[in-house]
N, C-alpha and C positions, 0 to 999 in steps of 0.2 A: 153425452159424457163419455170420455175415453176411459179405457180400463185402468190407466194409471191414476186418473183423478178419482175414479170410483173406489179404487183400493185405498187411496189416501183418505177419502171421505169416510169409508167404512172403518179404517183404523182409528181415525179421530173420534168417531162416534163410539167405538168400543172403549177407547181410553176414557172418554167422558162418562160413559155408562159405568165403567169400573170405579172411577173416582166417586161417582154418585152413590154407588152401592157401599163402598167403604165408608163414606160419610154417614149414610143412614145407619149402618151397623154400629159405627162408633157412637153416634148420638143415642141409639137405642141402649147400648151398654152403659153409657153415662147416665141416662135417665133411670134405668133399673137400679144401678148402684146408688144413685141419689135418693130414689124413692124408698129403698130398703135400709138406708143408713139411719142410725139413731140420731135424734136431735142433739143430745148431750152424750159425751163419752167420759169415762173416768169420773163418774158422778158419785158424790157422797152427800146424803141428806140426813140431818139429825135434828132432834129437838134439843135446843141448847139449855133450856131452863127446866130440865127434868129433875125432880118430879114437879108437877104443876098442880096448883090448887084451883078451885073454881073461881077465885077472885082474880086470877092471873090470866093473861093471854098465852097462847102457845107460840113460842118463838122457834122458828125453823132457820136453819143455815144450810146452804147448798154450795158445794164447790164442784165445778166441772168445766169442761170445755166443749164448744160446739164446732162442728166442721163446716156448717153452712150458715147462711144468713137466715135466721128464723125469728119470727115475731110471735109472741104469745097472744092467743086469743081467749084462753080460759085456763084457770088453774084452780084445782079443788082437791080436797083430801077426803078420804073415807077412813074413819077410825073404827076398828073392829075390836070389841071387848074380848079378851082371851077366854074368859070363862063361859060366856053366852054366845059369842060371835054375832052380837047385835051391831049393825052398822050405824054410824053417826056421821053425817056429812059435815065437813069442815070447809066452809066457803065464805065466811064473813071476815074479810081482811080488816085489820085495824091499822096495819102499816105495811107498806111495800117499798122495797129498795130496789129500784130497777137500774140495771147496769147495761148501757148500750155499748157493748164491747165487740171487737172484731172477732170473726170466727177464727178458731185455731188457738186462742189464748184462754188460759184457765181463769175463770171468773168466780169470785165469791159473791153470793147473793143471800139476802136475808128477807124474811117476811114474818108477820105475826098474824095469827088467826084467833078469833074469839072462841072461847070454850062454850059449846052448846049446853044449855041447861039440862038436856036429857042425859048427859054423860055422868055416870056414877063413879065413885072412887074405884080404882082398879088399874089393871095393866091392859094397855091397848096396843094394837099393831096398826100403823097408819100406812095407807097407800096414797101417795101424792101423784096426781095426774096432771099433765100439762098438754094443752092442745095448741098447735102452732101452724102458721103458714110459712113455708120455707121456700127460698129462692136459690137457684143455682144456674148459672149460665143463662139459658133461655127457658128454663123449666121452673114451674111453680107447683107446689103440691101441699095438701094439708096433712099434718102428721100429729100423732099422739104418742106420748111416752109416759109410762107409769113406773114409779119407783116404789117397791113394796118393802114391808117388814121394818118400818121405822118405829122404834120403841117410844111409847108415851106412857108415863105413869101419872095417874090422877090421884091426888091425896084428898082425904075428906075435908069438907069445909070447916074453917075455924070460925065458930060463932061467938 
């Protein structure tokens, strides 16, 4: 191999190596920003039928937008009574309204959960948690997002 061919070969391999390094760094940065991004942004969740009696279901409304394509695998709530801080799991859905929307658009979503018998009248703070599998470009990861401090008021039963 002549010195000219060797220099051209070495220059080409250096260029290819540099492009590969830039590609790997770019993919790493993309993956880290995707992995650390919240599923929903600008999210608002509230109980629409506050106050709730034991004969009613708890109606939730959420408005938010998502940046990536994420599919829900589990959704549940934990209601903490303000006076005793006793947790009650809210995971029995009576209705779900699923919206298959594109990422980047704001979406309203509603769902209703049954009132557990163990919940007494009082003021509760609910934490809603969603677990998701999210896809972006060539990446896929599991994510979880919790929205805290949703006000729920439970009134005494009417007999």
